[in-house]
N, C-alpha and C positions, 0 to 999 in steps of 0.2 A: 254744726250742731243739726242734729237729726230731728225731722218732724215726728210728732205723735201721731198715731194712726186712731187710736181708741184712748177714751179715759173713762173713769167713772163718775156717774152724775154728783153734782156736789151735795145733794139732798142726803143727810146721814143717814136716813132710814131706807133709801133707794138702792137696787142691786144692779140698775141699768148700766151699760157701758155703751158710749155712745161715740161717733166721728166728730172732733170739734166743730168742722165746718157745719154739722147738722145741728150742734147744741144751740139753745136758749142762754145767751149770756145775760147775768145779771150781777152787778156789783163786782165785776172782775171774776165770777165764778162760772163754770158750764153745768148746764143742768139738761136732763133727757125731754123736759117738758114744761110748758108754763106754770103747771101746777107746782111741780117742785121748785121752779124759779120764784115762786111768790109765796112760799111757805106754806102751800096748801090751806090758803086763806078759808074756803069754803068745805075743808074736811076731804076733797077730791084727792085720788090717787093720780099716778101718771097714767093709768089704764094699760101698761105695757105689760104683756104675758109673762107671768111668772113673778111679777113685782108686787108686792102689797103694801107699797109706802102709802102714809099718810100724814106724812110730816110729823 
């Protein structure tokens, strides 16, 4: 089995692609940032260039 180099952030509104080793893991899913991993609790996005996710 081969390793995956990049995966899409598990946040449905997010367009970020991340390396699994640098991801934030929450409940078995991989996210690009704490904001995505915690459901954008304060309405904050991931702040990555080109991504407008807000949860």
